[in-house]
C-alpha positions as CSV (number, residue, x, y, z in Angstrom):
1,M,-11.9,-6.4,-27.9
2,V,-9.4,-3.5,-28.4
3,K,-5.8,-4.7,-28.1
4,Q,-4.3,-2.3,-25.7
5,L,-0.5,-2.2,-26.0
6,Y,0.2,1.2,-24.3
7,P,0.3,2.5,-21.7
8,R,1.6,-0.7,-20.2
9,L,3.0,-1.6,-16.8
10,E,5.7,-4.2,-16.9
11,I,6.1,-6.2,-13.6
12,N,9.3,-8.1,-12.9
13,L,8.0,-11.0,-10.8
14,Q,11.5,-12.3,-10.0
15,Y,12.5,-9.0,-8.6
16,L,9.3,-8.8,-6.5
17,R,9.8,-12.3,-5.1
18,E,13.4,-11.4,-4.2
19,N,12.2,-8.3,-2.4
20,V,9.8,-10.4,-0.3
21,E,12.6,-12.8,0.5
22,Q,14.9,-10.0,1.7
23,M,12.4,-8.4,4.0
24,V,11.0,-11.6,5.4
25,K,14.5,-12.8,6.2
26,R,15.4,-9.6,8.1
27,A,12.1,-9.7,10.0
28,E,12.4,-13.3,10.9
29,E,15.9,-12.7,12.4
30,R,14.1,-10.3,14.9
31,G,11.2,-12.8,15.6
32,I,8.8,-10.7,13.5
33,E,6.3,-12.1,11.0
34,I,5.6,-10.1,7.8
35,I,2.0,-10.2,6.6
36,G,2.1,-9.5,2.9
37,V,-0.1,-6.5,1.9
38,V,-1.2,-7.0,-1.7
39,K,-3.5,-3.9,-2.2
40,G,-0.7,-1.9,-3.8
41,T,-1.0,-4.0,-7.0
42,T,-4.8,-4.4,-6.7
43,G,-4.4,-8.0,-5.6
44,L,-3.1,-9.1,-9.0
45,V,-2.7,-12.9,-8.5
46,P,0.7,-13.3,-10.2
47,C,2.0,-10.6,-7.8
48,V,0.3,-12.1,-4.8
49,Q,1.9,-15.5,-5.6
50,Q,5.4,-13.9,-5.2
51,F,4.5,-12.9,-1.6
52,L,3.9,-16.5,-0.9
53,A,6.9,-17.8,-2.8
54,G,9.1,-15.3,-1.0
55,G,8.1,-16.5,2.5
56,C,4.9,-14.8,3.6
57,T,2.4,-17.2,5.1
58,K,-0.5,-14.7,5.5
59,L,-1.8,-12.1,3.2
60,A,-3.7,-8.8,3.8
61,S,-5.7,-6.2,1.9
62,S,-8.1,-3.4,2.6
63,R,-10.4,-4.6,-0.2
64,L,-12.5,-7.7,0.2
65,E,-12.8,-8.3,-3.5
66,Q,-9.0,-8.7,-3.8
67,I,-9.1,-11.3,-1.0
68,E,-11.8,-13.1,-2.8
69,D,-9.9,-13.0,-6.1
70,C,-6.9,-14.6,-4.3
71,Q,-9.0,-17.3,-2.8
72,T,-10.7,-18.0,-6.1
73,A,-7.2,-18.5,-7.6
74,G,-6.6,-21.2,-5.0
75,L,-4.3,-19.2,-2.7
76,D,-5.4,-21.0,0.5
77,V,-3.7,-19.0,3.3
78,P,-5.0,-16.9,6.3
79,Y,-6.2,-13.4,5.3
80,L,-6.3,-10.2,7.2
81,L,-8.7,-7.3,6.4
82,L,-6.6,-4.1,6.9
83,R,-9.4,-1.5,6.9
84,V,-11.7,-1.4,9.8
85,P,-14.8,-3.3,8.7
86,M,-18.0,-1.5,7.6
87,L,-21.1,-2.8,9.3
88,T,-22.6,-3.5,5.9
89,E,-19.7,-5.8,4.9
90,V,-19.6,-7.9,8.1
91,P,-21.0,-11.1,6.5
92,E,-18.3,-10.9,3.8
93,V,-15.6,-10.2,6.3
94,I,-16.5,-13.4,8.2
95,R,-16.8,-15.4,4.9
96,L,-13.4,-14.3,3.5
97,C,-11.1,-13.3,6.4
98,D,-9.5,-15.0,9.3
99,Y,-8.4,-11.8,10.9
100,S,-9.4,-8.1,10.8
101,L,-8.3,-4.8,12.4
102,N,-11.0,-3.3,14.6
103,S,-11.7,-0.2,16.6
104,E,-15.5,-0.2,17.3
105,I,-17.3,-2.4,19.8
106,R,-20.5,-2.3,17.7
107,V,-18.7,-3.8,14.8
108,L,-17.1,-6.4,17.0
109,R,-20.5,-7.5,18.3
110,A,-21.7,-7.8,14.7
111,L,-18.7,-9.8,13.7
112,N,-19.4,-12.1,16.7
113,E,-23.0,-12.7,15.8
114,E,-22.2,-13.3,12.1
115,A,-19.4,-15.7,12.9
116,G,-21.9,-17.6,14.9
117,R,-24.3,-17.8,12.0
118,Q,-21.6,-19.0,9.7
119,G,-20.1,-21.4,12.2
120,K,-16.7,-19.8,12.2
121,I,-14.2,-18.4,14.7
122,H,-12.9,-14.9,13.7
123,R,-9.8,-13.3,15.1
124,P,-9.8,-9.5,15.6
125,I,-6.8,-7.4,16.3
126,I,-7.8,-4.3,18.3
127,M,-6.2,-1.1,17.2
128,A,-4.7,1.6,19.4
129,D,-4.3,5.2,18.2
130,L,-0.9,6.4,19.3
131,G,-1.1,9.8,17.7
132,D,-1.4,9.3,14.0
133,L,-5.2,10.0,14.4
134,R,-6.5,7.4,11.9
135,E,-8.2,4.3,13.3
136,G,-7.9,3.0,16.9
137,Y,-8.8,3.7,20.5
138,W,-7.5,7.0,21.8
139,D,-8.6,6.0,25.3
140,H,-6.4,3.0,26.1
141,D,-8.3,2.1,29.2
142,E,-11.4,1.7,27.0
143,M,-9.3,-0.3,24.6
144,V,-8.2,-2.8,27.3
145,D,-11.8,-3.1,28.4
146,V,-12.9,-3.8,24.9
147,C,-10.2,-6.5,24.5
148,C,-11.6,-8.1,27.7
149,Q,-15.1,-8.0,26.3
150,V,-14.0,-9.8,23.2
151,E,-12.1,-12.4,25.2
152,N,-14.8,-13.1,27.8
153,E,-18.2,-12.3,26.2
154,M,-17.9,-13.0,22.4
155,D,-17.9,-16.8,21.9
156,N,-17.3,-16.7,18.2
157,L,-14.4,-14.3,18.3
158,E,-10.8,-15.1,19.5
159,L,-8.9,-12.1,20.4
160,A,-5.8,-12.3,18.2
161,G,-3.9,-9.2,19.5
162,V,-3.5,-5.5,19.4
163,G,-2.1,-3.3,16.7
164,V,-1.3,0.2,15.6
165,N,-0.9,2.3,12.4
166,L,1.7,5.0,12.2
167,G,2.6,7.4,9.4
168,C,-0.3,6.9,7.0
169,Y,-2.3,9.9,8.0
170,G,-0.7,12.0,10.7
171,S,2.9,11.3,9.5
172,I,3.9,10.2,13.0
173,L,7.2,8.4,13.0
174,A,7.2,4.8,14.2
175,T,9.8,5.3,16.9
176,A,10.9,2.7,19.4
177,D,9.1,4.7,22.2
178,K,5.9,4.8,20.2
179,L,5.9,1.0,19.6
180,Q,6.8,0.4,23.3
181,E,3.5,2.1,24.1
182,L,1.8,-0.6,22.1
183,V,3.7,-3.4,23.8
184,D,2.7,-1.9,27.2
185,I,-1.0,-2.0,26.1
186,A,-0.5,-5.6,25.1
187,R,0.9,-6.5,28.4
188,R,-2.0,-4.9,30.2
189,V,-4.4,-6.9,28.1
190,E,-2.5,-10.1,28.7
191,E,-2.6,-9.5,32.4
192,R,-6.3,-9.0,32.3
193,I,-7.2,-12.0,30.2
194,G,-4.6,-14.3,31.7
195,R,-2.9,-15.5,28.5
196,K,-0.4,-14.3,25.8
197,L,-1.7,-12.6,22.7
198,E,-0.9,-14.1,19.3
199,Y,0.1,-10.8,17.8
200,V,1.4,-7.4,18.7
201,S,1.1,-5.8,15.3
202,G,3.5,-2.9,15.1
203,G,2.4,-1.2,12.0
204,A,3.3,-1.2,8.3
205,T,6.3,-0.3,6.1
206,S,6.9,2.8,8.2
207,S,7.9,0.5,11.1
208,L,10.5,-1.4,9.1
209,M,13.1,1.2,10.2
210,R,12.9,-0.4,13.7
211,I,14.0,-3.7,12.2
212,L,16.8,-2.2,10.2
213,D,18.0,-0.2,13.2
214,G,17.7,-3.2,15.5
215,D,15.6,-1.3,18.1
216,M,12.2,-2.8,17.7
217,P,10.7,-3.2,21.2
218,E,10.6,-6.8,22.4
219,G,7.1,-8.1,22.0
220,V,6.2,-6.7,18.6
221,N,6.0,-9.8,16.5
222,M,4.1,-8.7,13.3
223,L,4.2,-6.0,10.7
224,R,1.9,-5.5,7.7
225,C,4.0,-4.6,4.8
226,G,3.3,-3.6,1.2
227,E,5.2,-0.6,-0.1
228,G,8.5,-1.6,1.5
229,I,8.4,-4.8,-0.5
230,L,6.6,-3.7,-3.7
231,L,8.7,-0.6,-4.4
232,S,11.2,-0.2,-1.5
233,Q,11.4,3.6,-2.1
234,D,10.3,5.2,1.1
235,L,13.1,4.0,3.3
236,D,15.7,5.1,0.8
237,R,14.2,8.4,-0.5
238,F,12.7,9.8,2.7
239,Y,14.8,8.4,5.5
240,G,18.2,7.7,3.8
241,Y,18.4,3.9,4.5
242,D,20.7,1.8,2.3
243,V,18.3,-0.7,0.7
244,S,20.6,-1.6,-2.2
245,Y,19.7,-5.2,-1.6
246,M,16.1,-4.4,-2.7
247,H,14.9,-3.9,-6.2
248,E,13.4,-0.4,-6.7
249,D,12.6,-1.2,-10.4
250,V,10.1,-4.0,-10.0
251,Y,7.6,-1.9,-12.1
252,T,8.2,-0.1,-15.4
253,L,5.6,2.1,-16.8
254,K,5.8,2.5,-20.6
255,A,3.9,5.2,-22.5
256,E,3.8,6.1,-26.2
257,V,4.6,9.6,-27.6
258,I,1.6,10.8,-29.6
259,E,2.7,14.4,-30.4
260,V,6.0,16.4,-30.5
261,K,6.0,20.1,-31.2
262,T,7.7,23.3,-30.2
263,K,5.2,25.5,-28.3
264,P,5.0,28.3,-25.7
265,T,5.3,27.2,-22.1
266,H,2.7,29.6,-20.8
267,P,-0.9,29.2,-21.9
268,V,-2.1,32.0,-24.2
269,G,-5.5,33.6,-23.4
270,T,-7.6,34.1,-20.3
271,I,-6.7,31.5,-17.7
272,T,-9.5,29.8,-15.9
273,V,-9.6,26.3,-14.2
274,D,-8.2,23.1,-15.6
275,A,-10.0,19.8,-16.3
276,F,-10.0,19.0,-12.6
277,G,-11.3,22.4,-11.3
278,H,-7.8,23.6,-10.3
279,K,-6.1,26.8,-11.2
280,P,-2.4,25.9,-11.8
281,V,0.5,28.4,-11.9
282,Y,2.5,28.2,-15.1
283,E,6.1,29.2,-15.6
284,D,7.0,31.1,-18.8
285,R,10.2,29.5,-20.1
286,G,9.7,30.7,-23.7
287,M,9.3,28.3,-26.7
288,R,10.3,24.8,-25.9
289,R,10.0,21.3,-27.5
290,R,7.2,19.4,-25.8
291,A,5.7,16.0,-26.2
292,L,2.3,14.5,-25.4
293,L,2.0,10.9,-24.0
294,G,-1.0,8.7,-24.5
295,I,-1.6,8.4,-20.7
296,G,-3.3,10.8,-18.2
297,N,-4.3,11.2,-14.7
298,V,-7.3,8.9,-15.1
299,D,-4.7,6.1,-15.6
300,C,-2.0,7.0,-13.1
301,G,-3.7,9.2,-10.6
302,N,-1.1,12.0,-10.7
303,Y,1.5,12.6,-13.4
304,Q,3.8,14.1,-10.8
305,E,4.3,10.7,-9.3
306,L,5.9,9.4,-12.5
307,T,9.7,9.7,-12.9
308,P,11.2,9.6,-16.4
309,R,14.1,7.1,-16.8
310,D,15.4,9.2,-19.7
311,A,17.7,12.0,-18.6
312,G,16.7,15.6,-19.4
313,I,12.9,15.0,-19.6
314,D,10.7,17.1,-17.3
315,M,7.1,16.4,-16.3
316,V,5.0,19.4,-17.2
317,G,1.4,18.6,-16.6
318,A,-1.5,16.3,-17.4
319,S,-5.2,16.2,-18.2
320,S,-7.5,13.1,-17.9
321,D,-6.0,11.4,-21.0
322,H,-2.8,13.2,-21.9
323,T,0.5,13.9,-20.1
324,I,2.8,16.8,-21.2
325,I,6.5,16.5,-20.9
326,D,9.3,18.9,-21.8
327,V,11.9,17.2,-24.1
328,E,13.9,20.2,-25.1
329,D,16.9,19.0,-23.1
330,A,16.3,15.3,-23.4
331,E,19.4,13.2,-23.7
332,R,18.0,11.6,-26.9
333,S,15.7,12.8,-29.6
334,V,12.1,12.1,-28.8
335,E,9.8,11.5,-31.7
336,V,6.2,10.5,-32.3
337,G,5.8,6.7,-31.8
338,D,8.6,6.5,-29.3
339,I,8.0,4.5,-26.1
340,L,9.3,6.2,-22.9
341,S,9.8,4.4,-19.6
342,F,9.0,5.7,-16.1
343,D,9.4,4.7,-12.5
344,V,6.2,4.8,-10.4
345,D,5.5,5.4,-6.7
346,Y,3.0,3.7,-4.5
347,A,0.0,5.8,-5.2
348,S,0.5,5.7,-9.0
349,L,1.0,1.9,-8.8
350,C,-2.4,1.5,-7.1
351,Y,-4.0,3.5,-9.9
352,L,-2.2,1.7,-12.8
353,T,-2.9,-1.8,-11.6
354,N,-6.5,-0.9,-11.1
355,C,-7.0,0.7,-14.5
356,R,-8.5,-1.4,-17.4
357,N,-6.8,1.0,-19.9
358,V,-3.3,0.0,-18.7
359,H,-1.9,-3.2,-20.2
360,I,-0.2,-5.4,-17.5
361,V,2.7,-7.5,-18.7
362,Y,4.7,-9.9,-16.5
363,V,8.4,-10.2,-17.2
């Protein structure tokens, strides 16, 4: 087997656990349970263990294979499937998951039948679309009726609650008013079925702002959080929240320099498309010192989502296997064989932890 030293992703497990502890504590003070979303690190078991050590009592992923890996490793807690189930995976959903997010009556009926075959009780959370236009019922009257069908007609399902997703597709802000709409739907359902729902699931990391601002509507009692714990970047960078109590450097990407030369900054010849079928625009900055790294978009998804920790280094471009950086104004001399460090964002973290060519190291 090839011994792969670089690129490597170093994961500080103590920092990750402390991030979980900080967010769980703040949520608990508001009567809200944090479900730990582990898909950002591809369900890597040492990372998942930190969610449990930090206070999460339930885990979630959109990938069934990650949930199975956790169970195989002996992490015996309730699991939530985040992505609306495919009909073809219903047997595995029942086998592996205690909860799932749902928005189709046909799938719910299939879950009910399969749960009966497996002798289990499954707990769906029915999703509302409040404007982000991903999953969920746009017609909330229909949604309430579906909740009642689950409650009264599906013996192998136990209606766990209602939920929403905001911000992931339509970029809709999880305001207090938006989340109050979800609470109002929950109250309608409770009135119809004659009991209190276990969960009103108010979204993901994008809803953490309501906890930090102290204006989460009463009744929301669960959030599904990944990025806000794993990286803690969005609240700081995009919304200006002080999250200095969180570690933003849980992950360090290290890549090796494989070439350093002075070259033109504008390609020379007839320009066509790049390796990915795109036609980039290049800026002519004259001759500059540039370096190649032994990592490419196949490994990290998009080179633009990497941030150099060395001052004066600019990200220039990438192909499948190489990343080009400008080191003309670098604070230190960059030479072949040097190892450079980078911060990553959520999307690149998903790629890096899912790539067999990236060496994972726990520190």
